[in-house]
DSSP file (Angstrom, degrees, kcal/mol; ACC not computed):
  #  RESIDUE AA STRUCTURE BP1 BP2  ACC     N-H-->O    O-->H-N    N-H-->O    O-->H-N    TCO  KAPPA ALPHA  PHI   PSI    X-CA   Y-CA   Z-CA
    1    1 A M     >        0   0    0      0, 0.0     4,-2.3     0, 0.0     5,-0.2   0.000 360.0 360.0 360.0 -40.9   12.4   24.1   -0.3
    2    2 A K  H  >  +     0   0    0      1,-0.2     4,-2.6     2,-0.2     5,-0.2   0.892 360.0  51.2 -64.6 -38.7    8.9   22.7   -1.0
    3    3 A K  H  > S+     0   0    0      2,-0.2     4,-2.4     1,-0.2    -1,-0.2   0.894 110.0  49.9 -65.3 -38.8    7.6   24.1    2.3
    4    4 A L  H  > S+     0   0    0      2,-0.2     4,-2.3     1,-0.2    -2,-0.2   0.929 111.9  47.3 -64.8 -45.1    9.0   27.5    1.5
    5    5 A L  H  X S+     0   0    0     -4,-2.3     4,-2.4     2,-0.2    -2,-0.2   0.917 112.6  49.2 -62.6 -44.1    7.4   27.6   -1.9
    6    6 A L  H  X S+     0   0    0     -4,-2.6     4,-2.5     1,-0.2    -1,-0.2   0.905 110.4  51.2 -61.9 -41.9    4.1   26.4   -0.5
    7    7 A T  H  X S+     0   0    0     -4,-2.4     4,-2.4     2,-0.2    -2,-0.2   0.909 110.0  49.4 -61.5 -42.9    4.2   29.1    2.2
    8    8 A I  H  X S+     0   0    0     -4,-2.3     4,-2.3     2,-0.2    -2,-0.2   0.923 111.1  49.4 -63.2 -44.6    4.9   31.8   -0.4
    9    9 A I  H  X S+     0   0    0     -4,-2.4     4,-2.5     1,-0.2    -2,-0.2   0.921 111.3  49.3 -61.5 -44.3    2.0   30.5   -2.6
   10   10 A I  H  X S+     0   0    0     -4,-2.5     4,-2.6     1,-0.2    -1,-0.2   0.911 110.7  50.3 -62.3 -42.2   -0.4   30.6    0.5
   11   11 A L  H  X S+     0   0    0     -4,-2.4     4,-2.2     2,-0.2    -1,-0.2   0.897 110.5  49.5 -63.7 -39.9    0.7   34.1    1.4
   12   12 A I  H  X S+     0   0    0     -4,-2.3     4,-2.1     2,-0.2    -2,-0.2   0.935 112.4  47.5 -63.9 -45.7    0.1   35.3   -2.2
   13   13 A L  H  X S+     0   0    0     -4,-2.5     4,-2.2     1,-0.2    -2,-0.2   0.905 111.4  50.7 -63.2 -41.4   -3.4   33.8   -2.2
   14   14 A L  H  X S+     0   0    0     -4,-2.6     4,-2.3     1,-0.2    -1,-0.2   0.887 110.0  49.9 -63.7 -38.5   -4.2   35.2    1.2
   15   15 A S  H  X S+     0   0    0     -4,-2.2     4,-1.4     2,-0.2    -1,-0.2   0.869 109.6  51.8 -68.3 -34.5   -3.1   38.7    0.0
   16   16 A M  H  X>S+     0   0    0     -4,-2.1     5,-2.8     2,-0.2     4,-0.7   0.906 110.3  48.8 -65.7 -40.8   -5.3   38.3   -3.1
   17   17 A V  H ><5S+     0   0    0     -4,-2.2     3,-0.9     1,-0.2    -2,-0.2   0.928 111.2  48.8 -64.6 -44.7   -8.3   37.4   -1.0
   18   18 A S  H 3<5S+     0   0    0     -4,-2.3    -1,-0.2     1,-0.3    -2,-0.2   0.772 115.1  45.1 -68.7 -24.4   -7.8   40.3    1.4
   19   19 A C  H 3<5S-     0   0    0     -4,-1.4    -1,-0.3    -5,-0.2    -2,-0.2   0.480 111.0-119.5 -94.9  -3.9   -7.5   42.7   -1.5
   20   20 A G  T <<5S+     0   0    0     -3,-0.9    -3,-0.2    -4,-0.7    -4,-0.1   0.779  71.4 134.0  73.1  25.9  -10.4   41.3   -3.4
   21   21 A D      < +     0   0    0     -5,-2.8    -4,-0.2    -6,-0.2    -5,-0.1   0.293  24.2 123.5 -94.4   9.9   -8.2   40.3   -6.4
   22   22 A L  S    S-     0   0    0     -6,-0.5    -9,-0.0    -5,-0.1     0, 0.0  -0.460  72.9 -99.3 -68.6 144.1   -9.5   36.8   -6.9
   23   23 A P        -     0   0    0      0, 0.0    -1,-0.1     0, 0.0     3,-0.1  -0.298  26.8-164.7 -64.9 146.8  -10.8   36.3  -10.4
   24   24 A D  S    S+     0   0    0     -3,-0.1    25,-0.4     1,-0.1     2,-0.3   0.335  74.2  53.4-111.1   3.6  -14.6   36.5  -11.0
   25   25 A S        -     0   0    0     23,-0.1     2,-0.3    67,-0.1    23,-0.2  -0.983  67.3-163.1-137.4 152.9  -14.5   34.9  -14.4
   26   26 A F  B     -A   47   0A   0     21,-3.3    21,-3.4    -2,-0.3     2,-0.3  -0.862   6.2-139.2-135.6 162.7  -13.0   31.7  -15.6
   27   27 A K        -     0   0    0     -2,-0.3    68,-2.8    19,-0.2     2,-0.6  -0.813  13.3-131.8-123.3 159.3  -12.0   29.9  -18.8
   28   28 A V  E     -b   95   0B   0     17,-0.4    15,-0.5    15,-0.3     2,-0.5  -0.974  30.7-164.9-107.4 120.3  -12.2   26.5  -20.4
   29   29 A I  E     -b   96   0B   0     66,-3.4    68,-2.9    -2,-0.6     2,-0.4  -0.928   4.3-154.0-116.1 124.4   -8.7   25.7  -21.8
   30   30 A Y  E     -b   97   0B   0     -2,-0.5     2,-0.2    11,-0.4    68,-0.2  -0.779   9.1-160.1-100.4 138.6   -8.2   22.9  -24.3
   31   31 A H        -     0   0    0     66,-2.6     8,-0.0    -2,-0.4    65,-0.0  -0.698  21.9-134.3-113.6 166.8   -4.8   21.1  -24.6
   32   32 A S    >   +     0   0    0     -2,-0.2     3,-2.8    66,-0.1    30,-0.1   0.115  39.7 166.5-107.4  20.1   -3.3   19.0  -27.4
   33   33 A N  T 3  S+     0   0    0      1,-0.3     3,-0.1     3,-0.0    -2,-0.1  -0.081  71.3   0.4 -41.7 116.9   -2.1   16.1  -25.2
   34   34 A G  T 3  S+     0   0    0      1,-0.3    -1,-0.3    64,-0.0     2,-0.1   0.412  95.2 135.9  84.0  -1.8   -1.2   13.1  -27.3
   35   35 A S    <   -     0   0    0     -3,-2.8    -1,-0.3     1,-0.1    28,-0.3  -0.453  45.2-155.9 -77.8 154.5   -2.0   14.7  -30.7
   36   36 A T  S    S-     0   0    0     26,-3.1     2,-0.3     1,-0.3    27,-0.2   0.546  74.4  -3.1-103.5 -11.5    0.4   14.3  -33.6
   37   37 A D  B    S+C   62   0C   0     25,-1.5    25,-2.3    -5,-0.1    -1,-0.3  -0.978  94.7  44.7-167.6 164.4   -0.7   17.4  -35.4
   38   38 A G  S    S-     0   0    0     -2,-0.3    23,-0.2    23,-0.2    21,-0.1  -0.224  71.0 -79.4  89.9-176.8   -3.2   20.3  -35.4
   39   39 A Y        -     0   0    0     -2,-0.1    21,-2.2    22,-0.1    22,-0.7  -0.951  33.8-115.9-129.3 145.1   -4.4   22.7  -32.7
   40   40 A P        -     0   0    0      0, 0.0    19,-0.2     0, 0.0    18,-0.1  -0.327  46.4 -89.3 -71.5 162.2   -7.0   22.3  -30.0
   41   41 A P        -     0   0    0      0, 0.0     2,-0.5     0, 0.0   -11,-0.4  -0.257  37.4-133.9 -66.5 162.8  -10.1   24.5  -30.1
   42   42 A N        -     0   0    0    -13,-0.1     2,-0.8    -3,-0.1   -13,-0.1  -0.968  12.5-164.6-125.3 116.0  -10.0   27.9  -28.5
   43   43 A D        -     0   0    0    -15,-0.5   -15,-0.3    -2,-0.5   -13,-0.0  -0.875   6.8-178.6 -99.6 106.2  -12.9   29.1  -26.2
   44   44 A N        +     0   0    0     -2,-0.8    -1,-0.1   -17,-0.1     2,-0.1   0.436  45.1 113.4 -84.7   0.2  -12.4   32.8  -25.8
   45   45 A N        -     0   0    0    -17,-0.1     2,-0.5     1,-0.0   -17,-0.4  -0.354  58.2-143.8 -73.3 152.8  -15.4   33.1  -23.5
   46   46 A K        -     0   0    0    -19,-0.1     2,-0.3    -2,-0.1   -19,-0.2  -0.982  20.2-159.3-115.3 129.9  -15.1   34.1  -19.9
   47   47 A Y  B     -A   26   0A   0    -21,-3.4   -21,-3.3    -2,-0.5     2,-0.3  -0.827  11.0-135.1-114.3 146.3  -17.6   32.4  -17.6
   48   48 A K    >   -     0   0    0     -2,-0.3     3,-2.2   -23,-0.2    42,-0.3  -0.664  45.5 -84.0 -90.9 153.8  -18.9   33.2  -14.1
   49   49 A S  T 3  S+     0   0    0    -25,-0.4    42,-0.2    -2,-0.3    -1,-0.1  -0.345 119.0  28.7 -57.2 133.4  -19.1   30.6  -11.5
   50   50 A G  T 3  S+     0   0    0     40,-3.2    -1,-0.3     1,-0.4    41,-0.1   0.172  95.7 113.7  97.7 -16.7  -22.3   28.7  -11.9
   51   51 A E    <   -     0   0    0     -3,-2.2    39,-2.9    39,-0.1    -1,-0.4  -0.362  62.5-125.1 -80.1 167.7  -22.6   29.2  -15.6
   52   52 A F  E     -D   89   0D   0     37,-0.2     2,-0.4    -3,-0.1    37,-0.2  -0.926  15.7-159.2-117.3 141.1  -22.3   26.4  -18.2
   53   53 A A  E     -D   88   0D   0     35,-2.5    35,-2.7    -2,-0.4     2,-0.5  -0.904  21.3-123.9-113.1 145.5  -19.9   26.1  -21.1
   54   54 A T  E     -D   87   0D   0     -2,-0.4     2,-0.3    33,-0.2    33,-0.2  -0.792  29.6-120.2 -88.3 127.3  -20.5   23.9  -24.1
   55   55 A V        -     0   0    0     31,-3.2    30,-3.3    -2,-0.5    31,-0.1  -0.502  32.9-134.0 -69.3 129.0  -17.6   21.5  -24.7
   56   56 A L        -     0   0    0     -2,-0.3    30,-0.1    28,-0.2    -1,-0.1  -0.290  16.7-100.9 -82.8 166.2  -16.1   22.1  -28.1
   57   57 A D        -     0   0    0     27,-0.1    -1,-0.1     1,-0.1     3,-0.1  -0.061  51.3 -84.2 -72.8-176.3  -15.1   19.6  -30.8
   58   58 A H    >   -     0   0    0      1,-0.2     3,-1.9   -18,-0.1     2,-0.2   0.404  52.5-149.0 -78.7   3.0  -11.5   18.6  -31.3
   59   59 A G  T 3   -     0   0    0      1,-0.2    -1,-0.2   -19,-0.2   -21,-0.0  -0.459  65.3 -32.9  66.0-133.1  -10.5   21.6  -33.5
   60   60 A T  T 3  S+     0   0    0    -21,-2.2    -1,-0.2    -2,-0.2    -2,-0.1   0.257  99.3 133.7-104.9  11.5   -7.8   20.5  -35.9
   61   61 A L    <   +     0   0    0     -3,-1.9     2,-0.3   -22,-0.7   -23,-0.2  -0.344  28.4 174.0 -62.8 138.4   -6.2   18.0  -33.5
   62   62 A I  B     -C   37   0C   0    -25,-2.3   -26,-3.1   -30,-0.1   -25,-1.5  -0.977  25.0-159.4-139.6 156.9   -5.3   14.6  -35.0
   63   63 A N  B >   -E   66   0E   0      3,-0.5     3,-0.8    -2,-0.3   -28,-0.1  -0.965  14.7-149.7-133.5 118.1   -3.5   11.6  -33.8
   64   64 A T  T 3  S+     0   0    0     -2,-0.4   -29,-0.1     1,-0.2    -1,-0.1   0.654  94.9  43.6 -66.1 -15.2   -2.3    9.4  -36.7
   65   65 A E  T 3  S+     0   0    0     -3,-0.0     2,-0.3     1,-0.0    -1,-0.2   0.625 120.0  22.5-105.0 -15.8   -2.6    6.2  -34.6
   66   66 A T  B <  S-E   63   0E   0     -3,-0.8    -3,-0.5    36,-0.0     2,-0.3  -0.828  74.4-107.7-142.3 177.2   -6.0    6.7  -32.8
   67   67 A S        -     0   0    0     -2,-0.3    35,-2.6    -5,-0.1     2,-0.2  -0.826  37.1-100.3-112.5 151.2   -9.3    8.6  -33.0
   68   68 A F  E     +F  101   0F   0     -2,-0.3    33,-0.2    33,-0.2     3,-0.1  -0.518  38.6 175.3 -68.0 131.3  -10.6   11.4  -31.0
   69   69 A A  E     -     0   0F   0     31,-3.2     2,-0.3     1,-0.4    32,-0.1   0.037  50.3 -78.1-130.6  25.9  -13.0   10.1  -28.3
   70   70 A G  E     -     0   0F   0     30,-0.3    30,-2.7    13,-0.1    -1,-0.4  -0.718  57.0 -61.7 115.1-163.8  -13.8   13.2  -26.3
   71   71 A W  E     -FG  99  82F   0     11,-3.5    11,-3.0    -2,-0.3     2,-0.3  -0.871  34.5-163.5-126.2 155.9  -12.2   15.3  -23.5
   72   72 A N  E     -FG  98  81F   0     26,-2.2    26,-3.0    -2,-0.3     9,-0.2  -0.984  27.2-131.0-139.1 150.3  -11.1   14.5  -20.0
   73   73 A T  S    S+     0   0    0      7,-1.4     2,-0.4    -2,-0.3    23,-0.2   0.599  97.3  52.1 -76.7 -10.2  -10.2   16.8  -17.1
   74   74 A N  S >  S-     0   0    0      6,-0.2     3,-1.8    24,-0.2     5,-0.3  -0.973  79.8-134.4-124.6 142.4   -7.0   14.8  -16.5
   75   75 A K  T 3  S+     0   0    0     -2,-0.4    -1,-0.1     1,-0.3    -2,-0.0   0.675 108.3  58.5 -70.3 -13.5   -4.4   14.1  -19.2
   76   76 A D  T 3  S-     0   0    0     24,-0.0    -1,-0.3    22,-0.0    -3,-0.0   0.309 113.8-118.9 -92.9   8.8   -4.2   10.5  -18.0
   77   77 A N  S <  S+     0   0    0     -3,-1.8    -2,-0.1     1,-0.1     4,-0.1   0.670  84.4 116.0  64.4  20.7   -8.0   10.1  -18.7
   78   78 A K        +     0   0    0      2,-0.1    -1,-0.1    -6,-0.1    -3,-0.1   0.272  61.0  71.8-100.9  10.4   -8.7    9.4  -15.0
   79   79 A G  S    S-     0   0    0     -5,-0.3     2,-0.4     1,-0.2     0, 0.0   0.034 103.2 -42.3-100.1-148.7  -10.8   12.5  -14.5
   80   80 A T        -     0   0    0     -2,-0.0    -7,-1.4     1,-0.0     2,-0.3  -0.696  57.0-138.7 -85.6 131.3  -14.3   13.5  -15.7
   81   81 A H  E     -G   72   0F   0     -2,-0.4     2,-0.4    -9,-0.2    -9,-0.2  -0.714  21.0-176.3 -92.2 138.8  -15.0   12.6  -19.4
   82   82 A Y  E     -G   71   0F   0    -11,-3.0   -11,-3.5    -2,-0.3     2,-0.3  -0.991  13.9-146.9-132.6 142.5  -16.9   15.0  -21.6
   83   83 A N    >   -     0   0    0     -2,-0.4     3,-2.2   -13,-0.2   -28,-0.2  -0.720  42.8 -83.0 -98.6 157.3  -18.1   14.6  -25.2
   84   84 A S  T 3  S+     0   0    0     -2,-0.3   -28,-0.2     1,-0.3   -27,-0.1  -0.364 119.9  27.7 -56.0 134.8  -18.3   17.5  -27.7
   85   85 A G  T 3  S+     0   0    0    -30,-3.3    -1,-0.3     1,-0.3   -29,-0.1   0.196  90.0 130.2  94.1 -15.8  -21.5   19.3  -27.1
   86   86 A D    <   -     0   0    0     -3,-2.2   -31,-3.2   -32,-0.1     2,-0.4  -0.276  59.8-118.7 -65.1 157.5  -21.8   18.4  -23.4
   87   87 A Q  E     -D   54   0D   0    -33,-0.2     2,-0.4    -3,-0.1   -33,-0.2  -0.845  26.6-165.3 -98.0 135.9  -22.4   21.2  -20.9
   88   88 A I  E     -D   53   0D   0    -35,-2.7   -35,-2.5    -2,-0.4     2,-0.3  -0.986  16.1-131.4-125.0 128.5  -19.8   21.7  -18.2
   89   89 A E  E     -D   52   0D   0     -2,-0.4     2,-0.4   -37,-0.2   -37,-0.2  -0.601  16.5-133.2 -82.4 135.2  -20.5   23.8  -15.1
   90   90 A I        -     0   0    0    -39,-2.9   -40,-3.2    -2,-0.3     2,-0.2  -0.735  22.3-174.7 -87.0 130.5  -17.9   26.4  -14.2
   91   91 A K        -     0   0    0      2,-0.5   -42,-0.1    -2,-0.4    -1,-0.1  -0.563  58.7 -70.9-132.1  70.0  -17.0   26.3  -10.5
   92   92 A K  S    S+     0   0    0     -2,-0.2     2,-0.3   -68,-0.1   -67,-0.1   0.717 111.3  75.8  58.3  26.4  -14.7   29.2   -9.4
   93   93 A I  S    S-     0   0    0    -66,-0.0    -2,-0.5     0, 0.0   -67,-0.1  -0.971  87.7 -96.9-160.0 148.8  -11.7   27.8  -11.3
   94   94 A D        -     0   0    0     -2,-0.3     2,-0.5   -68,-0.1   -66,-0.2  -0.392  39.8-133.9 -63.1 146.5  -10.4   27.5  -14.9
   95   95 A I  E     -b   28   0B   0    -68,-2.8   -66,-3.4    -2,-0.0     2,-0.5  -0.923  14.3-158.7-109.3 128.3  -11.2   24.1  -16.5
   96   96 A F  E     -b   29   0B   0     -2,-0.5     2,-0.4   -68,-0.2   -66,-0.2  -0.909   8.2-166.3-106.5 128.8   -8.5   22.3  -18.4
   97   97 A L  E     -b   30   0B   0    -68,-2.9   -66,-2.6    -2,-0.5   -24,-0.2  -0.955   3.0-165.0-120.8 137.2   -9.6   19.7  -20.9
   98   98 A F  E     -F   72   0F   0    -26,-3.0   -26,-2.2    -2,-0.4   -24,-0.2  -0.933  28.6-106.6-119.3 139.4   -7.3   17.1  -22.5
   99   99 A P  E     -F   71   0F   0      0, 0.0     2,-0.5     0, 0.0   -28,-0.2  -0.334  24.0-139.5 -67.2 145.5   -8.2   15.0  -25.6
  100  100 A V  E     -     0   0F   0    -30,-2.7   -31,-3.2   -24,-0.0     2,-0.5  -0.922  17.6-163.1-102.9 126.6   -9.0   11.3  -25.2
  101  101 A W  E      F   68   0F   0     -2,-0.5   -33,-0.2   -33,-0.2   -30,-0.0  -0.946 360.0 360.0-114.5 127.8   -7.5    9.1  -27.9
  102  102 A E              0   0    0    -35,-2.6   -34,-0.1    -2,-0.5    -1,-0.1   0.340 360.0 360.0-129.7 360.0   -8.8    5.6  -28.5
């Protein structure tokens, strides 16, 4: 079943490439991973590959047991860490950021 699903995904991507339907703009998407209340910031900008986005603050997110300590590209905090105000380069893919709680 996994091989069939992977084959279907590859075929869809190949058809998108051949039709020129790959996206030419990308987003920075913030998640609320581990928060106990509030909402993550919302970056409505669309970025082209090679442009830089400024990493936003935590919005209204809170965690009653810990403090906000930046953002990470992985929800397990094993990816790249960014602080609010850092510049992040866009590289042909949407960027997902998860809050770091310490």
